[in-house]
C-alpha positions as CSV (number, residue, x, y, z in Angstrom):
1,M,0.0,-0.1,0.0
2,T,1.3,3.3,-0.9
3,A,1.3,6.5,1.3
4,S,-1.5,8.1,-0.7
5,Q,-3.7,5.1,-0.1
6,T,-5.7,4.8,3.0
7,P,-6.6,1.3,4.4
8,T,-9.9,-0.3,4.0
9,T,-12.3,-0.6,7.3
10,A,-11.4,-4.4,6.9
11,E,-7.6,-3.7,6.9
12,E,-7.8,-1.6,9.7
13,L,-9.6,-4.3,11.8
14,R,-7.1,-7.0,10.6
15,G,-4.1,-4.5,11.4
16,A,-5.6,-4.2,15.2
17,G,-5.8,-8.0,15.5
18,L,-9.4,-8.0,15.4
19,R,-11.6,-10.6,13.1
20,V,-13.4,-8.9,10.2
21,T,-17.0,-9.4,10.2
22,A,-19.9,-7.4,8.4
23,A,-21.3,-6.1,12.0
24,R,-17.7,-4.8,13.0
25,V,-17.3,-3.1,9.6
26,A,-20.8,-1.7,9.8
27,L,-20.2,-0.6,13.3
28,L,-16.9,1.2,12.7
29,E,-18.4,2.8,9.5
30,T,-21.4,4.1,11.5
31,V,-19.3,5.6,14.3
32,R,-17.2,7.2,11.8
33,D,-20.0,8.5,9.8
34,G,-21.8,9.7,12.9
35,D,-21.4,12.5,15.3
36,H,-20.6,11.2,18.8
37,L,-23.3,8.7,18.8
38,G,-24.7,6.7,21.8
39,V,-25.1,3.3,21.5
40,E,-28.7,3.1,20.5
41,A,-28.1,5.2,17.6
42,I,-24.8,2.9,16.7
43,A,-27.2,-0.1,16.9
44,S,-29.8,1.5,14.6
45,G,-26.9,2.5,12.1
46,V,-25.5,-1.0,12.1
47,R,-29.0,-2.7,11.5
48,D,-29.6,-0.1,8.7
49,R,-26.4,-1.8,7.0
50,V,-26.4,-5.4,7.9
51,G,-29.8,-6.1,9.3
52,H,-30.4,-7.5,12.9
53,I,-27.8,-7.1,15.4
54,S,-28.2,-7.5,19.2
55,L,-27.5,-4.7,21.5
56,Q,-25.3,-6.9,23.5
57,A,-23.1,-7.5,20.3
58,V,-22.9,-3.8,19.9
59,Y,-21.6,-3.2,23.3
60,E,-19.1,-6.2,22.7
61,A,-17.9,-4.8,19.3
62,L,-17.6,-1.0,20.7
63,H,-15.7,-2.4,23.6
64,A,-13.1,-4.4,21.3
65,L,-13.1,-1.3,18.7
66,T,-12.3,1.2,21.9
67,A,-9.6,-1.3,23.4
68,A,-8.0,-1.4,19.7
69,G,-7.7,2.2,19.3
70,L,-10.4,2.5,16.2
71,V,-13.0,4.3,18.2
72,R,-13.0,6.7,21.2
73,R,-15.4,6.6,24.1
74,I,-16.3,9.7,25.7
75,E,-18.6,10.0,29.0
76,P,-19.4,13.5,29.8
77,A,-20.5,13.9,33.3
78,G,-24.5,13.1,33.6
79,N,-24.5,11.9,30.0
80,S,-24.3,8.2,28.6
81,A,-21.4,7.1,26.6
82,R,-20.7,8.4,23.4
83,F,-18.6,7.1,20.7
84,E,-16.4,8.8,18.0
85,G,-14.2,7.8,15.1
86,R,-11.6,10.8,15.6
87,V,-8.8,9.0,17.7
88,G,-5.0,9.4,17.9
89,D,-5.0,12.9,18.9
90,N,-5.6,14.6,22.1
91,H,-8.7,16.8,21.2
92,H,-11.4,17.8,23.7
93,H,-15.0,18.3,23.4
94,V,-17.8,21.1,24.2
95,V,-21.0,19.9,25.4
96,C,-24.5,21.6,25.4
97,R,-26.3,21.5,28.9
98,S,-29.5,21.8,27.4
99,C,-29.8,19.3,24.7
100,G,-26.5,17.2,25.1
101,A,-24.9,17.9,21.8
102,V,-21.1,17.2,21.5
103,A,-18.6,19.0,19.4
104,D,-14.9,18.3,18.8
105,V,-12.4,21.0,20.0
106,D,-8.8,21.0,19.3
107,C,-6.3,21.7,22.0
108,A,-5.9,25.3,22.9
109,A,-2.6,26.0,21.3
110,G,0.6,24.1,20.6
111,E,0.6,20.3,20.1
112,A,-0.9,19.2,23.6
113,P,-0.3,21.9,26.2
114,C,-2.8,20.3,28.4
115,L,-0.6,17.3,28.9
116,T,1.8,19.2,30.9
117,A,-0.3,19.0,34.3
118,S,0.9,21.7,37.0
119,D,1.5,18.8,39.3
120,D,1.6,15.5,37.8
121,H,2.0,13.6,41.2
122,G,4.4,11.4,39.8
123,F,2.1,10.0,36.8
124,S,3.1,9.4,33.4
125,V,0.7,11.5,31.5
126,D,-0.5,10.4,28.0
127,E,-3.9,12.0,27.5
128,A,-6.0,14.9,29.0
129,E,-9.7,14.7,28.8
130,V,-11.1,18.3,28.7
131,I,-14.7,19.0,28.4
132,Y,-16.1,22.5,28.0
133,W,-19.8,23.2,29.1
134,G,-22.1,25.7,27.7
135,Q,-25.3,25.8,25.3
136,C,-25.1,25.1,21.4
137,P,-26.3,28.0,19.2
138,D,-29.7,26.4,18.8
139,C,-30.4,26.3,22.4
140,S,-28.9,29.7,23.1
141,T,-31.5,31.2,20.5
142,A,-34.3,29.3,22.1
143,T,-33.3,30.4,25.5
144,S,-32.9,34.1,24.2
145,S,-36.0,34.0,22.4
């Protein structure tokens, strides 16, 4: 494969040491096509692509894909888990307090300044999880009307 070619979903699964199944391919594509989807929305997207899949199978596949680093799980306080396909960088999120909408936010400056803790207590920090809270534009408009 040349540098200009991107691996297929099946190749990514194999590269992560995972068995390639229609359900896993559909799940990974659903997460990547979605926007911080919850488990029910992912299950619905997979069913649209391949037919029946149990919720338990979705949970198991999400666990495997997350452990393999192919998807990222986020769980803002007071919200259910969401999954995204943007992995491998140290981006953050902004969450609407009213409707729960989630959007990506790149690190404020530099490569990953948030990884330099003011006191790391001896930990070797490799990831920082920052969540900004507020209201999305739609909810802000509705509140001010």
